[in-house]
N, C-alpha and C positions, 0 to 999 in steps of 0.2 A: 928641355929644362927639367925633365922629371927627376933624374938623379940629383941635380943641383938643388931642386926644391926639397927633395927628401932629406938631404943633408941639412939644409937651412931650417927645415921644420923641426928636426930633432934638436937642433941648437936652440930653437925658440922654446923648447920644453925643458931646458935646463932651469932649475927652480928660480934662480936670480933673474933670468931673462923672462921667464914665464910671468913672474910677479911684475916686472917692469913694463911688459908689453903684451904678450900673447894671451895672458889670462883674461883680458877684457873680452876677447872673442869667445873664450870658453865659458863665459857666464851663461851662455845659451846651451841648455841641455836638450830641450825639445826644439830643434832647429826649424827655421823657416827660410825660404829663399833669401829674404833680406839679411839673414845672418851672414851670408857670404861676404857682404860688404861692411860688416861691423868689425872695425879694426882700430887699435890704438894708433894715434897720429904718427908716432915714430916708426911703427911697424910698416907703414906704407912705403917708406924709403927702403926698407929691407926688401920688399917685394919688387920695387922698381929695379934694384940691383940684381935680383934673382931672375926676373922675367925679361928685363931689358935686352939681354943678349939675343933673344929670339928675333928681335926686330932687325938685327944685322945679318941673319942667316941668308936671306935672299941676295943681299949685296955681296956677301962673301963667296957665294957659289956662282952668281951670274953677273956681278958687278952692277946690279940694278936693284932699286927698291921702288915701291909704288904705294901711294896713300890708300888704295883699296885693299892691299894686303894687310896694312897696319889696321885699318878699320875692321876687316873681317876677323883678324886675330883677336882684337879686343872684344868684339861682340861674341864670338864663339867662346872665348875664355870665360867671360862673365856668365854666359848662358849655361855652360857646363858646371861652373862653380855653383851657380844658383840651384841647378838640378841636384847636385850632391847634398844640398841642405834642405831638400823638400820633405824629408822625414816621412817617406813612404816605403812600403814593402815591395820588393821585387822577388818573385818566386820562380821566374822562368829558368829552366835548366841552362839556357844559353849564358846566364850570368852566375849560376850557382853550382853547376856541375864542375867537378875538378878536372874533367876531361875537355872542358870548353875553353878555347883560347880567350874568349871575352871575359872570363872570370879573372884573368890576370892583366888584360889589356885595357879594360874600361870599368871604372868603379860604379857601384850602385849607391843610392842614398843611405841604405842600411850599412854599407861598409864604412862610409864616412861618419854615420851616426855612432858607430862603434868607437871611432876616435874621440868623439865628444863624450862618450860614456866612460871609456877606459883611460883616456889621456895618453897613456904610454903604449899606444898601438895604432896601426893603420895610419901611418904618417903620409903616405903617398898623395900626390896631387890628384891626378885623374887615372893613374895606372897602378893597380894593386901589385903589379909584378915585383916592385922593389921591396915591398913589405914581405911578400912570400920568399923572395930571394935572400933577404937579410934577417928573416926570422921574427919580424915584428907584426906579422899579420895575425889578427885575432877575430874569430867569427863573432858576429853580433846579430841576434835575431830580435827584431822589434816585436814586442808582445802583441799578440793578436786578440783584440777584444771580441767578446761574443757578438756575432752578427745576426740581426733580425732577417727574416725572409725578405727577399727583394720586393714583394708585393704587400708587405705588412704596413698598414697605415691606419692607425686607430683614431687619429684626431687631425683635423686640418684647421689652421688659423688663416682666415681669408684676409689678405692684404691688398695693397694697390701701390702704384707709384706715387711718391711724394714730391717729385720734381727732379730737375737735373742733378742736384746734389745727391739725392737718394739713388739715382741711377748709377752714380759713380762709386757708391759703396758696394755694388754687386761684385762678387768675387770674379766674375767673368772679365771684368775690366781691370781689377787690381786686387790681389789678395791682401794688400797692405792697408786698404781703406775700409774693411768690413766693419770696423768699430768706430769709424769716423762719424762726426756730426754732419748733418746735412749742410752743405755749403751753398749759399745762394750766390752764384757767380755772376748773375745778370739781374736787372730789375725784375721783380716778381711777375709783373705783367708780361714782360718779354719772355721770361722763362716758361710761363704758363702756355703761351702761344707755341713756343718751340717744342715743348713736351707734348702738346696736343698733336702736332705734326708727327713727332716720333711715335706716339702711341697709335695714331691712325695707320701709319705704315706698318708698325709691328703687328697689329691685328690682322694684317693680310697673311702673316706667316706663322702666327702662334696664337693659341687660345689663352694660355696661362703661363705664368713664370713660376718655376718650381725652385724653392730653396732646399738645401740638404735636409735630410731627416735627422731627428734626434730621439734619444731614449727618454722615456718617462718611467721612473721608478723601476727600471730594469725589466719592465714587462710590456710596456706599450710604446708605440712609435708615433711621434707627432711630426708635423711638417707645416711650414708656412708656404702657402700658394697664393700668388697674386693674380687678380684679374688685371687685364691689360688696360687699365684706366688711369688717367692722370688728373692732377688738380682741376684742370679745365672742366672735366666731366662732372665733378662734384660741385662746381660753382654754377653750373648751368642746369636749371630745373628741367629743361626740355630733354636732357640726357638721362634723367633719373630712371624712366622705365627700362632703357637699354642697360643701365648699370645693374639694376635689380635682376634683369634677365640674365646677365653675365654671372651674377652670384648664384642663381638657381642652376644655371647650366654647369657651373663648376661643381656644385653639390651633386648633381646627377652624374656627371662624368666621373668623379672620384668614387662614388658608390659603385658604379658599374666596374670601374677599374680595380678597386681595392676593397670594396665592401665597407668603406668608411661611413659611419653613422653620426659621428660627433663633429660639429663645426662651430668655430668661433668667428665672430665678426670683428675685424680690426679697424680701428680709427674711423675713417670717413665712411666705411661700408655699413655703418649702423647709425648714420646721422638721422635725427628726427625728421628733417625735411625730406630725406631720401626714402626711408622705409619705416618711419615711426619707431626708431630704435630697435629694428629687427622684427617688429610685429608683422609687417607686411611680407617679410621673407618667409616666416613661418606659415602665413596664409597661402603664399604661392607654392610652397612645398606641399602643403596639405591638398592643394588642388591639382598638383602635377600628376599626370596619369601614371608615370613610372614611380615617383617618390612617395606617393600618398600612403602606401602601406609598408614603407621601409623603416619606420620608427626613427626617422632622422631627428636629431636634437640640435637646436641652434642656441648659442649663448653669446652674450655681449661682454661678459666679464666686468661690467661696470660696478658691480657690488664691491669688488676688491679695490678698484680704483678709488671709489668713495672712501673705503676704509683707510687706504694709504694716505690720501690727502687729509682726511680728518685727523688721523694720528699725527701727521707731520705738523699740523697747526696746534694740536694739543701739546706738542713738545715745547711750546712757548708758554710756560706756566703763568706768567703775569700778563699775558696779552688779553686786553679787554675789548678791542675793536679791530676791524680790518676793512679795507676797501676791496671789493670783489668785482673783477671783470669776468663775466661769464656765470654769474650767480644764478641766473634764470634757467640755465641748462639743467639737464637731467641730473648730472653728477653734482653740479653746483647747488641745486635745490636740496638734494639729500644732505650735502655737507652742511648747509645752513641749518637744517633741522637738527642735525646731530650736535652742532656747536651750541645752539640755543638751549637744547635739552641738557647738555653737560654744564653749561655756564649760563644760567638764566639771565644774567645782566649783560651778556655779550652783545655788542652793537655791530651791525653789519651795514655798510653802505654799498649798494650795488649800482654798477654803471649800466643803465638801461632806461629807455623811455617807457618801457612796458612794466607796470607794477604787478608782477606775477605773484609775489609772496606777500600775503597780508599778515603782518605781525608787528607789534609795537617796537620790536628791536631792529626791524629791517626798514631801511629807507632807500630812496632811489635818487639818482642824479644822471644827467646826460653830459656833465662836464668832467672830462678826464683830468683836468688840472686839480680837481679835488683829491686825487690820489696822494698829493703832496702833504695832505693833512693827516696822513696815517703812516704809522711806523711800518706796517706790513700791508703789502698789496698782494692779493691772491688772484692768479690769472688762470682761467680755464677756457679761454677763447682767444684765437689768434686775431690780433689787430694789425693793420698795416704799420710798419715802422714809422712812417711819417706822422701818424697820430701821436705816438709817444714823443717824437721830436717836437711837435707843436706844443704838447703839454709841458714838456720839460724846459724847452728853450725860453730864456728870458725870465724864468721864475726863480724865486729864491729856493734855498735847499729844502725848506719844509721839514717834516718829520720823517719822511720815507727813508728807510734803511734797507728793506728787503722787498724785492719783487719775486714771489714764489710762484713758479709757473709750471702747471701740469698739462698744458696744451701740447698736442702732438701734431706735427713734429715741433720740437723745441727750436725756436728761432731766436737767437740772441738779440736783445734790445740794447742799442747803443746809448749808454748813460754818461757820455763824456762830459755833459754839462753839469752833472751831479755825481762826482766820483764816489761819494759815500753810499750811493745806491748800488746794491749787489743784486744782479739778476740770477736767480738760482733755479735750476730744474728740480722739481719734486715729482711725486707720483711715479717713482721709479724704485723697483725692488732689487736687492742684491740676493743672489742665490748662494747660500753658504753651505748647503748640503750637496756635495758632489755626487751623491748616490741617487738623488731624486731626479736631477736633470743632467743628462750627459749628451754632449755633442753640440752642434751649432744652433742652439735655440736662441742665440743672442746676436746673430749677425744681421747686418743691413738694417738695423733699427735705430740708428743715430744715438747709441749709448755705449757705455764701456762694456768690456768683456765681463761675463758672468752676471750681467744685469738683465732685467726683463721688465716690460711694462706690466702693471698689475692686471689689466684686462686680459692680456695673454696668459699670465700666470693663473688667473682665476679659471679660465677655460681649460687649462691643463689640469688643474685640480679636479674640475668636474669630470674630465675624461678619466683621470686616475681612479676616481671614486664611482665612475659609471652612473653619473646623474642621469635620470631618465625623465626629466622635465626640462622645458625650455627656460631660458633666462633672457627675456626680451622686455621691451617697454620700460615702464617706470621701475625704479629701484625699491626693493622691499627693505625698509629701514631696519626691521628686526633681524635681517640676515647679515648686516654689515659686521657686527662684532663676531658673529660665528665664522664668517669667512676670514676675518683677520686672525682668529685663533687657528684656523686651518692652515693659513699661510705660514704662520710662525712654526707650526708643527712640521712643516715640510722644509724648514730652513730658509724661508723667505722673510726678508726684513726691509724696512725702508733704508735706502742708502744713507750713509752718514753725511750730512751737509754741514756739520759743525766747522770743518776746516775751510769751508767756503764763505763763512759768515764773519 
């Protein structure tokens, strides 16, 4: 079918046909494997007529056909088509030398990328031969970005598994899901048990899970590395010493391997119950025989998370009160202090039996139904979905319009009983400076491309500026505005939630 496809493909590039059908496929310049299957609906029928005759070839030559032949043809075709859209460089002389038969018999992703770049060249399906024979072949060389040394790793952000849905965003499973939100496919208790089993087995074969490296300010290299721990480990206090030991082991291993000195603690690896917001990790590092003189720095990045959440609330100019789930936490406490300082009459109602904050503007309740008395509900703590269901079911609409949630991972709350309530993720920054952060700094984190959690961004800023003090324990309120200004200077800003409201 190669010469037939070549002819049809050139026909598809006639301007009128291109506009009517094939142009949809060419909206992709930086192609992905998924691009191979992105076609206009009418175009599919063109391809059926083009490739369909191949199914009759065995019957014509032998008088027989078999379903396994058809299945193998379809699988092989889609696999090779996806390969051609992988957007990678191939420099092996077997595919590039003019004396090599493979240069003409089997295409490379770069050859087909040239078709997407030039439009009027490289029409062949899988064999460049017809383009070379008919004069439409055109060399395309994918730009080679500057590459850091293989062992350069200036900063590590320490993560962990967030559940089955998190596992499915890893590129080893599917490159299409790396920017997907965490999907809870099973009841949370069942999923926690399942992932506990998966994590226990995984630790028999691996110490850590490595995400790809990324560039920081064109000078430094960062990376997310996960300890092989699941939500079950963070919910069980008896596992805390083992989790902290894993964190220190990771720090030691990466310093020995790459000389890395800067480490950030992500999400649950800095829980107050686990290690007092990173304070205990610093203590363990200072007592470690190998690490104690290596000038290791440990950061939580919570200062910038506080700034992000605070600024998002301040974007409501007429807001005078809110209901706060998680207000007693480290970040919550800092946000409360900042709000009351900025707006002396601001009233905050915190969901907790423990009255941690003593201030006339702060009150407490243990009744979640009271959230319906407030226009804005701020969430910094994960609650089981059934608690929201119990609070919302059977109640009138109340005042609530927005549930602003900075807890990680972000778990959608079902508000079908009150459709006017919008559950919106906040505490999320958009990176607008393409020079400061380059590469996959944003994958597998349950948010959109080019976005980043503030704690991660704060640690990256510390690494870029070579901060030589730890940032653990309680948040220094006086540092919040300073770090917000730093974030803005690096092209980081709160994501725009106005379209979601």
